[in-house]
Biopython code that builds the backbone (N, CA, C, O; Angstrom):
import numpy as np
from Bio.PDB.StructureBuilder import StructureBuilder

atoms = [
    (1, "MET", "N", (0.878, -1.159, -0.023)),
    (1, "MET", "CA", (-0.026, 0.002, -0.016)),
    (1, "MET", "C", (0.944, 1.305, 0.024)),
    (1, "MET", "O", (2.038, 1.335, 0.587)),
    (2, "VAL", "N", (0.428, 2.210, -0.571)),
    (2, "VAL", "CA", (1.184, 3.581, -0.715)),
    (2, "VAL", "C", (0.858, 4.362, 0.537)),
    (2, "VAL", "O", (-0.306, 4.549, 0.892)),
    (3, "GLN", "N", (1.881, 4.802, 1.182)),
    (3, "GLN", "CA", (1.811, 5.636, 2.442)),
    (3, "GLN", "C", (1.828, 7.096, 2.031)),
    (3, "GLN", "O", (1.033, 7.863, 2.574)),
    (4, "SER", "N", (2.637, 7.515, 1.155)),
    (4, "SER", "CA", (2.716, 8.986, 0.824)),
    (4, "SER", "C", (3.319, 8.997, -0.708)),
    (4, "SER", "O", (3.960, 8.077, -1.216)),
    (5, "VAL", "N", (2.998, 10.142, -1.276)),
    (5, "VAL", "CA", (3.567, 10.349, -2.601)),
    (5, "VAL", "C", (3.981, 11.899, -2.423)),
    (5, "VAL", "O", (3.223, 12.731, -1.923)),
    (6, "ARG", "N", (5.199, 12.165, -2.867)),
    (6, "ARG", "CA", (5.754, 13.541, -2.823)),
    (6, "ARG", "C", (6.410, 13.814, -4.191)),
    (6, "ARG", "O", (7.230, 13.059, -4.715)),
    (7, "ALA", "N", (5.959, 14.981, -4.719)),
    (7, "ALA", "CA", (6.569, 15.590, -5.958)),
    (7, "ALA", "C", (7.945, 16.163, -5.652)),
    (7, "ALA", "O", (8.067, 17.042, -4.799)),
    (8, "ARG", "N", (9.018, 15.668, -6.351)),
    (8, "ARG", "CA", (10.268, 16.253, -6.228)),
    (8, "ARG", "C", (10.645, 17.239, -7.395)),
    (8, "ARG", "O", (11.655, 17.942, -7.354)),
    (9, "GLY", "N", (9.786, 17.231, -8.394)),
    (9, "GLY", "CA", (9.994, 18.045, -9.543)),
    (9, "GLY", "C", (8.915, 17.743, -10.528)),
    (9, "GLY", "O", (7.959, 17.023, -10.243)),
    (10, "LYS", "N", (9.091, 18.328, -11.737)),
    (10, "LYS", "CA", (8.148, 18.057, -12.828)),
    (10, "LYS", "C", (8.162, 16.420, -13.311)),
    (10, "LYS", "O", (7.171, 15.834, -13.746)),
    (11, "LYS", "N", (9.317, 15.906, -13.161)),
    (11, "LYS", "CA", (9.416, 14.531, -13.623)),
    (11, "LYS", "C", (9.723, 13.532, -12.543)),
    (11, "LYS", "O", (9.867, 12.356, -12.877)),
    (12, "GLU", "N", (9.840, 13.890, -11.247)),
    (12, "GLU", "CA", (10.156, 12.958, -10.267)),
    (12, "GLU", "C", (9.217, 12.913, -9.149)),
    (12, "GLU", "O", (8.643, 13.928, -8.756)),
    (13, "LEU", "N", (9.024, 11.615, -8.563)),
    (13, "LEU", "CA", (8.083, 11.499, -7.503)),
    (13, "LEU", "C", (8.789, 10.638, -6.403)),
    (13, "LEU", "O", (9.521, 9.734, -6.806)),
    (14, "ASP", "N", (8.651, 10.819, -5.097)),
    (14, "ASP", "CA", (8.994, 9.945, -4.029)),
    (14, "ASP", "C", (7.747, 9.236, -3.572)),
    (14, "ASP", "O", (6.776, 9.837, -3.113)),
    (15, "ILE", "N", (7.816, 7.970, -3.715)),
    (15, "ILE", "CA", (6.576, 7.063, -3.239)),
    (15, "ILE", "C", (7.032, 6.346, -2.055)),
    (15, "ILE", "O", (8.104, 5.746, -2.129)),
    (16, "THR", "N", (6.347, 6.329, -0.951)),
    (16, "THR", "CA", (6.776, 5.638, 0.280)),
    (16, "THR", "C", (5.686, 4.672, 0.492)),
    (16, "THR", "O", (4.511, 5.038, 0.478)),
    (17, "PHE", "N", (6.080, 3.301, 0.713)),
    (17, "PHE", "CA", (5.076, 2.232, 0.883)),
    (17, "PHE", "C", (4.911, 1.946, 2.450)),
    (17, "PHE", "O", (5.866, 2.170, 3.194)),
    (18, "THR", "N", (3.851, 1.512, 2.892)),
    (18, "THR", "CA", (3.512, 1.322, 4.256)),
    (18, "THR", "C", (4.528, 0.138, 4.891)),
    (18, "THR", "O", (5.028, 0.236, 6.012)),
    (19, "HIS", "N", (4.719, -0.854, 4.096)),
    (19, "HIS", "CA", (5.516, -2.025, 4.521)),
    (19, "HIS", "C", (6.849, -2.133, 3.840)),
    (19, "HIS", "O", (7.347, -3.247, 3.678)),
    (20, "GLU", "N", (7.474, -1.019, 3.421)),
    (20, "GLU", "CA", (8.689, -1.109, 2.700)),
    (20, "GLU", "C", (9.776, -1.694, 3.576)),
    (20, "GLU", "O", (10.497, -2.591, 3.140)),
    (21, "ASP", "N", (9.909, -1.228, 4.757)),
    (21, "ASP", "CA", (11.046, -1.721, 5.717)),
    (21, "ASP", "C", (10.940, -3.245, 5.923)),
    (21, "ASP", "O", (11.937, -3.963, 5.851)),
    (22, "GLU", "N", (9.716, -3.715, 6.179)),
    (22, "GLU", "CA", (9.535, -5.109, 6.335)),
    (22, "GLU", "C", (9.904, -5.923, 5.069)),
    (22, "GLU", "O", (10.503, -6.995, 5.150)),
    (23, "TYR", "N", (9.484, -5.313, 3.782)),
    (23, "TYR", "CA", (9.905, -6.040, 2.541)),
    (23, "TYR", "C", (11.380, -5.967, 2.435)),
    (23, "TYR", "O", (11.901, -6.992, 1.994)),
    (24, "LYS", "N", (12.146, -5.022, 2.730)),
    (24, "LYS", "CA", (13.536, -5.037, 2.565)),
    (24, "LYS", "C", (14.265, -6.016, 3.571)),
    (24, "LYS", "O", (15.233, -6.688, 3.214)),
    (25, "LYS", "N", (13.760, -6.055, 4.809)),
    (25, "LYS", "CA", (14.188, -6.891, 5.827)),
    (25, "LYS", "C", (14.060, -8.410, 5.242)),
    (25, "LYS", "O", (14.998, -9.208, 5.248)),
    (26, "ALA", "N", (12.891, -8.659, 4.787)),
    (26, "ALA", "CA", (12.603, -10.037, 4.193)),
    (26, "ALA", "C", (13.600, -10.329, 3.016)),
    (26, "ALA", "O", (14.139, -11.435, 2.977)),
    (27, "LEU", "N", (13.832, -9.517, 2.185)),
    (27, "LEU", "CA", (14.839, -9.623, 1.206)),
    (27, "LEU", "C", (16.131, -10.036, 1.635)),
    (27, "LEU", "O", (16.790, -10.933, 1.108)),
    (28, "GLN", "N", (16.517, -9.237, 2.767)),
    (28, "GLN", "CA", (17.842, -9.472, 3.270)),
    (28, "GLN", "C", (17.962, -10.947, 3.937)),
    (28, "GLN", "O", (18.941, -11.684, 3.815)),
    (29, "LEU", "N", (16.840, -11.222, 4.627)),
    (29, "LEU", "CA", (16.829, -12.501, 5.312)),
    (29, "LEU", "C", (16.868, -13.740, 4.320)),
    (29, "LEU", "O", (17.492, -14.772, 4.567)),
    (30, "LEU", "N", (16.107, -13.509, 3.137)),
    (30, "LEU", "CA", (16.217, -14.470, 2.137)),
    (30, "LEU", "C", (17.660, -14.640, 1.460)),
    (30, "LEU", "O", (18.118, -15.715, 1.072)),
    (31, "ALA", "N", (18.224, -13.538, 1.394)),
    (31, "ALA", "CA", (19.601, -13.527, 0.809)),
    (31, "ALA", "C", (20.663, -14.233, 1.706)),
    (31, "ALA", "O", (21.600, -14.869, 1.224)),
    (32, "LEU", "N", (20.461, -14.082, 3.001)),
    (32, "LEU", "CA", (21.196, -14.703, 4.015)),
    (32, "LEU", "C", (20.991, -16.149, 4.051)),
    (32, "LEU", "O", (21.933, -16.930, 4.183)),
    (33, "ALA", "N", (19.681, -16.544, 3.928)),
    (33, "ALA", "CA", (19.415, -18.092, 3.929)),
    (33, "ALA", "C", (19.939, -18.633, 2.747)),
    (33, "ALA", "O", (20.436, -19.758, 2.792)),
    (34, "ALA", "N", (19.902, -17.969, 1.635)),
    (34, "ALA", "CA", (20.485, -18.522, 0.336)),
    (34, "ALA", "C", (22.003, -18.774, 0.447)),
    (34, "ALA", "O", (22.537, -19.798, 0.019)),
    (35, "GLN", "N", (22.654, -17.767, 1.052)),
    (35, "GLN", "CA", (24.117, -17.780, 1.341)),
    (35, "GLN", "C", (24.493, -18.990, 2.254)),
    (35, "GLN", "O", (25.495, -19.675, 2.046)),
    (36, "GLN", "N", (23.607, -19.206, 3.293)),
    (36, "GLN", "CA", (23.867, -20.315, 4.244)),
    (36, "GLN", "C", (23.611, -21.648, 3.633)),
    (36, "GLN", "O", (24.325, -22.604, 3.934)),
    (37, "LYS", "N", (22.673, -21.752, 2.830)),
    (37, "LYS", "CA", (22.390, -23.048, 2.066)),
    (37, "LYS", "C", (23.453, -23.298, 1.117)),
    (37, "LYS", "O", (23.841, -24.455, 0.951)),
    (38, "ASP", "N", (24.021, -22.231, 0.408)),
    (38, "ASP", "CA", (25.094, -22.550, -0.578)),
    (38, "ASP", "C", (26.351, -22.992, 0.215)),
    (38, "ASP", "O", (27.013, -23.946, -0.193)),
    (39, "TYR", "N", (26.711, -22.284, 1.398)),
    (39, "TYR", "CA", (27.788, -22.706, 2.245)),
    (39, "TYR", "C", (27.649, -24.137, 2.626)),
    (39, "TYR", "O", (28.569, -24.922, 2.397)),
    (40, "GLU", "N", (26.492, -24.531, 3.224)),
    (40, "GLU", "CA", (26.330, -25.891, 3.644)),
    (40, "GLU", "C", (26.362, -26.862, 2.564)),
    (40, "GLU", "O", (26.722, -27.985, 2.916)),
    (41, "GLN", "N", (26.071, -26.708, 1.326)),
    (41, "GLN", "CA", (26.181, -27.590, 0.210)),
    (41, "GLN", "C", (27.676, -27.672, -0.127)),
    (41, "GLN", "O", (28.164, -28.776, -0.370)),
    (42, "ARG", "N", (28.387, -26.621, -0.153)),
    (42, "ARG", "CA", (29.810, -26.690, -0.398)),
    (42, "ARG", "C", (30.563, -27.496, 0.660)),
    (42, "ARG", "O", (31.518, -28.195, 0.321)),
    (43, "LYS", "N", (30.187, -27.423, 1.850)),
    (43, "LYS", "CA", (30.698, -28.062, 3.034)),
    (43, "LYS", "C", (30.570, -29.618, 2.912)),
    (43, "LYS", "O", (31.528, -30.361, 3.129)),
    (44, "VAL", "N", (29.327, -30.066, 2.553)),
    (44, "VAL", "CA", (29.037, -31.432, 2.316)),
    (44, "VAL", "C", (29.644, -32.126, 1.090)),
    (44, "VAL", "O", (30.091, -33.273, 1.109)),
    (45, "GLY", "N", (29.614, -31.310, 0.016)),
    (45, "GLY", "CA", (30.151, -31.893, -1.272)),
    (45, "GLY", "C", (31.463, -31.662, -1.469)),
    (45, "GLY", "O", (32.019, -32.085, -2.483)),
]
sb = StructureBuilder()
sb.init_structure("model")
sb.init_model(0)
sb.init_chain("A")
sb.init_seg("    ")
for serial, (resi, resn, name, xyz) in enumerate(atoms, 1):
    if name == "N":
        sb.init_residue(resn, " ", resi, " ")
    sb.init_atom(name, np.array(xyz, "f"), 0.0, 1.0, " ", f" {name:<3s}", serial, name[0])
structure = sb.get_structure()
């Protein structure tokens, strides 16, 4: 959901989403999980 929209100029907008922080944190956790899985697969193989 969109929390706010701010015009920065004639051709630019800043759009803030309500759950953007949670989305970014989830992406970081997924990246860490993928790295851990890759590490464990190398360790076994």
